[in-house]
C-alpha positions in Angstrom: 95.3 92.1 114.2 95.3 95.2 116.5 92.0 96.4 118.0 91.5 99.8 119.6 88.1 100.5 121.2 87.3 104.2 121.8 84.6 105.9 123.8 83.1 107.8 120.9 83.4 108.9 117.3 85.7 111.8 118.1 88.2 109.6 119.9 88.0 107.0 117.1 88.7 109.8 114.5 91.7 111.1 116.5 93.2 107.6 117.0 92.8 106.7 113.3 94.3 110.1 112.3 97.3 109.4 114.6 98.0 106.2 112.8 97.8 107.8 109.4 99.9 110.8 110.4 102.6 108.5 111.8 102.7 106.7 108.4 103.2 110.1 106.6 105.9 111.2 109.1 107.8 107.9 108.8 107.5 107.8 105.0 106.8 111.2 103.5 106.3 109.8 100.0 104.0 107.0 101.1 101.0 105.7 99.1 97.8 106.2 101.1 94.6 104.4 100.2 91.7 106.5 101.1 88.0 105.9 101.7 84.8 108.1 101.7 81.5 108.0 103.5 80.5 109.6 106.8 82.9 107.7 109.0 86.2 109.1 107.7 85.1 112.8 107.8 86.4 113.3 111.4 89.7 111.7 110.5 90.3 114.0 107.5 89.3 117.0 109.7 91.9 116.0 112.3 94.6 115.6 109.6 93.8 119.0 108.1 94.1 120.5 111.6 97.5 119.1 112.1 98.6 120.2 108.6 97.4 123.8 109.4 99.5 123.7 112.6 102.6 122.6 110.6 102.7 119.1 112.0 102.1 117.3 108.7 103.4 117.7 105.2 101.4 116.1 102.3 103.7 117.4 99.5 105.1 114.0 98.6 102.2 111.8 99.6 100.4 109.8 96.8 96.8 108.9 97.3 94.5 106.3 95.7 90.9 106.1 96.5 88.8 103.0 96.8 85.9 103.9 94.5 83.7 106.3 92.6 80.2 106.3 91.3 79.9 105.5 87.6 78.5 108.5 85.8 79.6 111.2 88.2 82.4 113.6 87.7 84.1 116.2 89.8 81.4 118.8 89.1 78.8 116.6 90.9 78.6 117.4 94.6 77.8 113.7 95.2 80.9 112.4 93.5 83.7 111.1 95.6 86.3 113.3 94.0 84.2 116.3 95.2 83.9 114.7 98.7 87.7 114.3 98.8 88.4 117.8 97.7 86.0 119.2 100.2 87.3 117.2 103.1 91.0 116.8 102.4 92.5 117.5 99.0 91.8 121.2 98.8 92.8 121.8 102.4 96.4 120.4 102.4 99.4 120.6 100.2 98.8 117.4 98.1 99.9 117.8 94.6 97.1 117.3 92.0 99.2 114.8 90.0 99.6 112.6 93.1 95.8 112.2 93.6 94.0 109.3 92.0 90.4 108.1 91.9 88.5 105.9 89.4 87.2 108.2 86.6 83.4 108.1 87.1 82.9 110.1 83.8 84.0 107.1 81.8 80.8 105.1 81.2 82.7 102.3 79.5 83.2 100.0 82.5 85.9 97.9 80.9 87.9 101.0 79.9 87.5 102.7 83.3 88.5 99.6 85.3 91.5 98.8 83.0 92.8 102.3 83.4 92.6 102.3 87.2 94.1 98.8 87.5 97.0 100.0 85.3 97.6 103.0 87.5 97.5 101.0 90.7 100.1 98.6 89.3 102.4 101.4 88.3 102.2 103.1 91.7 102.8 100.0 93.7 101.1 98.7 96.8 99.5 101.1 99.3 101.6 101.6 102.4 98.4 102.1 104.3 94.8 101.5 103.2 92.0 103.2 105.1 88.6 101.3 105.1 85.2 101.9 106.4 82.6 99.1 106.7 79.2 98.9 105.2 76.3 97.6 107.3 76.3 94.4 105.1 80.1 94.0 105.7 81.2 95.5 102.4 84.6 97.1 101.9 84.9 99.6 99.1 81.9 98.7 97.0 82.6 95.0 97.1 79.1 93.8 97.9 78.1 90.4 99.3 78.2 87.7 96.6 79.3 84.1 95.7 83.0 85.0 95.3 85.5 87.7 96.0 86.1 90.1 93.1 89.8 90.5 92.6 90.7 93.7 90.8 89.0 97.0 90.0 85.6 96.3 88.7 82.2 97.8 88.1 79.6 96.7 90.6 75.9 97.0 90.8 75.1 98.3 94.3 72.7 96.4 96.5 69.5 98.1 97.6 70.8 98.4 101.2 73.9 100.3 100.0 71.8 102.5 97.7 69.5 103.3 100.7 72.4 104.0 103.0 73.9 106.4 100.6 70.6 108.2 99.8 71.3 110.7 102.7 74.2 112.1 100.7 71.9 113.1 97.8 69.4 115.9 97.6 65.7 115.0 97.9 64.4 113.7 94.6 67.8 112.8 93.3 68.5 109.1 92.9 71.7 107.4 94.0 73.7 105.9 91.1 73.2 102.1 90.9 76.7 101.3 89.7 80.2 102.2 90.9 83.8 101.5 90.1 85.7 100.0 93.1 89.0 98.4 94.0 88.6 94.6 94.2 89.6 92.5 97.1 93.1 91.8 95.7 93.5 95.5 95.1 92.8 96.1 98.8 94.7 93.2 100.3 97.9 94.1 98.5 98.2 97.1 100.9 101.1 96.6 103.4 98.9 97.9 106.3 95.1 98.2 106.5 93.3 100.5 108.9 89.6 99.9 109.4 87.3 102.4 111.2 83.8 101.8 112.5 81.4 104.0 114.5 77.9 103.5 115.9 75.7 100.6 117.0 74.4 100.3 113.5 77.8 98.9 112.5 78.0 96.5 115.4 76.7 93.5 113.4 79.2 94.2 110.5 82.1 94.5 112.9 81.3 91.2 114.6 80.8 89.3 111.3 83.9 90.8 109.6 86.4 90.3 112.4 85.0 87.4 114.4 82.8 85.5 111.9 83.4 83.1 109.1 85.5 84.2 106.1 83.0 84.3 103.3 82.3 86.4 100.2 78.8 86.9 101.7 80.6 89.2 104.2 83.3 90.7 101.9 85.2 92.4 104.7 85.8 89.1 106.4 88.7 88.5 104.0 90.6 91.0 106.2 91.1 88.2 108.7 93.6 86.8 106.3 95.8 89.9 106.0 99.0 90.1 108.0 98.6 93.7 109.3 95.1 95.0 110.1 94.2 97.5 112.7 90.6 98.1 113.7 89.6 101.4 115.4 86.0 101.2 116.6 84.0 103.1 119.1 82.1 101.4 121.9 78.8 101.3 119.9 80.4 99.6 116.9 82.2 97.1 119.0 79.3 96.4 121.3 78.5 92.9 119.9 82.1 91.7 120.1 82.4 91.8 123.9 82.5 88.6 125.9 
């Protein structure tokens, strides 16, 4: 495992973006696994900036996203496809046919999960998978539980996750209670994994995920068993890991 501790969020974003851009330059047709939430916003902004300057070319890149809310489609501003279009997809030269997310419009969970599992198998493993961390140590929407979910599945979100995501929804609008997400095996098949974390409110999660016991009660702890993981965290997020 490689660990980079940065002074602040902006430095974290730039360091992570450097790692992703290097992957694109070394393999222009790479498969990138992407994440949503507040933490990756600065990373995507930096990647867009380099694209606009002519330093990056996304024309051959294939993307697969971790998750999507069940019941939300691209027309919803709270959907993750909308988020990705706003922060990255519509600002670079990614081809629409190379962009993949679980289809939140499909309410039949078995059908939606089967379709995304099939697509992931056809594309092959991610060359680089970007991950954020939930405060409870979740990755994707793999919530704490008694066992590690393997493949794409529909998950009932914990109350802490629903509350954490409420800030992305307008007042009075409720956060969906279910989401489609890559499972642990779907994530671990990536050749390289890049984890980003920012802020003191993520310090407990970072400590438990990277330095605690491997347990499904802290889903991200399974990353300790992967051969190629890089953590980029700012000082706040890494504050409980120092000697």
